[in-house]
C-alpha positions in Angstrom: -49.0 -126.9 -99.0 -50.4 -129.4 -96.6 -49.0 -130.3 -93.2 -48.1 -133.7 -94.5 -45.9 -132.2 -97.2 -44.2 -130.0 -94.7 -43.5 -133.0 -92.4 -41.9 -134.9 -95.3 -39.7 -131.8 -96.1 -38.7 -131.6 -92.5 -36.7 -134.8 -93.2 -36.0 -134.6 -96.9 -34.7 -131.0 -97.2 -32.0 -131.5 -94.5 -31.1 -135.0 -95.8 -30.7 -133.8 -99.3 -28.6 -130.7 -98.4 -26.2 -132.7 -96.2 -26.1 -135.7 -98.6 -25.0 -133.5 -101.4 -22.5 -131.8 -99.2 -20.2 -134.9 -99.3 -16.9 -134.2 -101.1 -16.3 -136.2 -104.3 -13.8 -138.5 -102.7 -16.1 -139.4 -99.7 -19.1 -139.8 -102.1 -17.0 -142.2 -104.2 -16.2 -144.2 -101.2 -19.9 -144.5 -100.2 -19.6 -142.0 -97.4 -21.3 -138.7 -96.6 -19.9 -135.4 -95.3 -18.0 -135.2 -92.0 -19.0 -135.5 -89.1 -21.7 -137.9 -90.2 -19.4 -140.6 -91.8 -21.8 -143.3 -92.8 -25.0 -142.6 -94.8 -27.2 -144.5 -92.3 -25.9 -142.2 -89.4 -26.9 -139.2 -91.4 -30.4 -140.7 -92.2 -31.0 -141.7 -88.5 -29.8 -138.2 -87.3 -32.2 -136.4 -89.6 -35.3 -138.6 -88.9 -34.7 -138.6 -85.2 -34.4 -134.8 -85.0 -38.1 -134.3 -86.4 -40.1 -135.3 -83.3 -38.0 -132.9 -81.2 -38.3 -130.2 -83.9 -42.1 -130.5 -83.8 -42.1 -130.3 -80.0 -40.0 -127.2 -80.0 -42.1 -125.7 -82.9 -45.2 -126.2 -80.9 -43.7 -124.2 -78.1 -42.6 -121.4 -80.5 -45.9 -120.9 -82.0 -47.5 -120.8 -78.5 -45.2 -117.9 -77.5 -44.6 -116.1 -80.8 -47.9 -115.7 -82.8 -46.0 -114.2 -85.8 -44.4 -117.7 -86.2 -47.7 -119.0 -87.6 -46.6 -118.2 -91.2 -46.1 -121.3 -93.3 -44.8 -119.3 -96.3 -42.1 -117.6 -94.2 -41.2 -120.9 -92.7 -40.8 -122.5 -96.1 -38.3 -119.8 -97.1 -36.5 -120.2 -93.8 -36.4 -123.8 -94.4 -34.8 -123.5 -97.8 -32.3 -120.9 -96.5 -31.4 -123.3 -93.7 -30.9 -126.2 -96.1 -28.5 -124.0 -98.2 -26.6 -122.7 -95.2 -26.4 -126.3 -93.9 -25.0 -127.6 -97.2 -22.3 -124.7 -97.2 -21.1 -125.0 -93.5 -21.5 -128.7 -92.5 -17.9 -129.4 -93.6 -16.7 -126.5 -91.3 -18.6 -128.3 -88.4 -16.6 -131.5 -89.1 -13.4 -129.6 -89.3 -14.1 -127.7 -86.1 -14.9 -130.9 -84.2 -11.6 -132.4 -85.4 -9.6 -129.4 -84.5 -11.1 -129.5 -80.9 -10.5 -133.4 -80.7 -14.2 -133.6 -79.9 -15.2 -137.2 -78.6 -18.2 -139.4 -79.3 -20.7 -137.7 -77.1 -19.7 -134.1 -78.3 -19.9 -135.3 -81.9 -23.3 -137.0 -81.5 -24.7 -133.8 -79.7 -23.4 -131.5 -82.6 -24.8 -133.7 -85.3 -28.2 -133.9 -83.6 -28.3 -130.1 -83.0 -27.3 -129.3 -86.6 -30.0 -131.6 -88.1 -32.6 -130.1 -85.7 -31.6 -126.5 -86.8 -32.2 -127.6 -90.5 -35.5 -129.4 -89.8 -36.9 -126.7 -87.4 -38.4 -124.2 -90.0 -40.2 -127.1 -91.7 -41.5 -128.3 -88.2 -42.9 -124.9 -87.4 -44.7 -124.8 -90.8 -46.2 -128.3 -89.8 -47.8 -127.0 -86.5 -48.5 -123.4 -87.7 -52.2 -122.7 -87.0 -52.8 -125.7 -84.9 -54.2 -125.7 -81.3 -51.2 -125.9 -79.0 -51.8 -127.5 -75.5 -49.5 -128.1 -72.6 -46.4 -130.2 -73.3 -46.2 -133.5 -71.5 -42.8 -133.8 -69.9 -42.6 -137.5 -70.7 -43.3 -136.6 -74.4 -40.4 -134.0 -74.2 -38.1 -136.7 -72.6 -39.0 -139.2 -75.2 -38.1 -136.7 -78.1 -34.8 -136.0 -76.5 -34.1 -139.6 -76.2 -35.0 -140.2 -79.8 -33.0 -137.3 -81.1 -29.9 -138.2 -79.2 -30.2 -141.9 -78.2 -31.0 -143.6 -81.6 -28.2 -141.8 -83.6 -25.8 -142.6 -80.9 -26.6 -146.4 -80.9 -26.3 -146.5 -84.7 -23.0 -144.6 -84.8 -21.7 -146.8 -82.1 -22.7 -150.1 -83.7 -21.2 -149.0 -87.0 -17.9 -147.8 -85.4 -17.7 -151.1 -83.5 -18.1 -153.1 -86.8 -15.6 -150.9 -88.6 -13.0 -151.4 -85.8 -13.5 -155.2 -85.7 -12.9 -155.4 -89.5 -9.9 -153.0 -89.2 -8.4 -155.2 -86.4 -8.7 -158.3 -88.7 -7.0 -156.4 -91.5 -4.3 -155.3 -89.2 -3.6 -158.8 -88.2 -3.3 -159.7 -91.9 -1.0 -156.6 -92.3 -3.3 -155.1 -95.0 -2.5 -151.5 -94.0 -3.8 -149.8 -96.9 -7.3 -151.2 -96.5 -7.3 -150.4 -92.8 -7.0 -146.6 -93.3 -10.5 -146.0 -94.8 -12.2 -147.9 -92.2 -10.3 -146.2 -89.3 -10.9 -142.9 -90.9 -14.6 -143.0 -90.9 -14.7 -144.6 -87.4 -12.6 -141.8 -86.1 -14.9 -139.3 -87.9 -17.9 -140.6 -85.9 -16.4 -142.0 -82.8 -12.8 -141.1 -82.3 -12.6 -142.1 -78.7 -14.2 -145.6 -79.4 -11.9 -148.4 -78.2 -11.3 -151.2 -80.7 -12.9 -154.4 -79.5 -11.0 -157.3 -77.8 -9.8 -155.3 -74.9 -7.6 -153.0 -76.9 -6.1 -149.9 -75.2 -6.1 -147.9 -78.4 -9.0 -145.6 -79.6 -10.0 -145.4 -83.3 -8.1 -142.1 -83.6 -4.9 -143.5 -82.2 -5.2 -146.5 -84.4 -5.6 -144.4 -87.4 -2.5 -142.2 -86.6 -0.4 -145.4 -86.2 -1.8 -146.8 -89.4 -1.2 -143.6 -91.3 2.4 -143.5 -90.1 2.9 -147.1 -91.2 1.4 -146.6 -94.5 3.7 -143.5 -95.1 6.6 -145.6 -94.3 5.6 -148.4 -96.4 4.8 -146.1 -99.4 8.3 -144.7 -99.1 9.9 -148.0 -99.1 7.9 -149.1 -102.1 9.6 -146.4 -104.2 12.7 -148.5 -104.5 11.7 -151.9 -106.0 14.3 -154.6 -106.6 15.3 -155.8 -110.0 14.3 -159.4 -109.4 11.5 -161.2 -107.6 11.6 -160.7 -103.9 9.3 -162.2 -101.2 10.0 -159.3 -98.9 9.2 -156.7 -101.4 6.1 -158.5 -102.6 4.8 -158.8 -99.1 5.4 -155.1 -98.7 3.2 -154.5 -101.7 0.5 -156.7 -100.3 0.4 -154.5 -97.2 -0.3 -151.6 -99.7 -3.0 -153.5 -101.4 -1.0 -153.5 -104.6 -1.9 -157.0 -105.5 -1.0 -157.1 -109.1 2.5 -155.7 -108.5 2.9 -158.0 -105.5 2.2 -161.0 -107.6 5.0 -160.0 -110.0 7.6 -160.1 -107.2 6.2 -163.2 -105.4 6.4 -165.3 -108.5 9.9 -166.9 -109.1 
């Protein structure tokens, strides 16, 4: 295979593996596996890892001549994709159990994508002449690998928290949960806009407790139309049932 094919696979192989790793419920909601949350965050992380992967691959082939073996790197890349597919969910769970913040999650996602892309990057540079690495190029690769995904994740988290805040004001609790869940998955320590003192994780915990309470109260419906009960159903996003109790 040509170097162009290996370069394409450096992005496509990790992307496909991690995309397919999404549980059915997250995939149905248009999301990807934790800790990536949104599909665009996954795509940016994978693409941004390739320049750093190529740079590190050049250093490897300079120091380890045996690494100049594209066939072995193809096999390593396929194995890495399979392992990544199998363990990425554990990565998300570990970050959650350690209450990792935005910076730690960004670094973990970037490192994980880099590991999956690295064998393909080695295949790209195998057999090529390797000169001295420019420090500015190395710095630029690091900025791309970490900075671009961080900016994308922060932008989407801010948008989700803004929308969630608007829904909270309308007391649409059930619709708030998915937005806060994915925001907390990517940036749990991100404060909601408008000067709020609550982070995405704190807001999610409060909303989840409210949803549990409302769901419990909804199990005892009145026998006649009730504005109070209809309003409760609206908070649970049960619009059809709410209309029955709100209509005299």
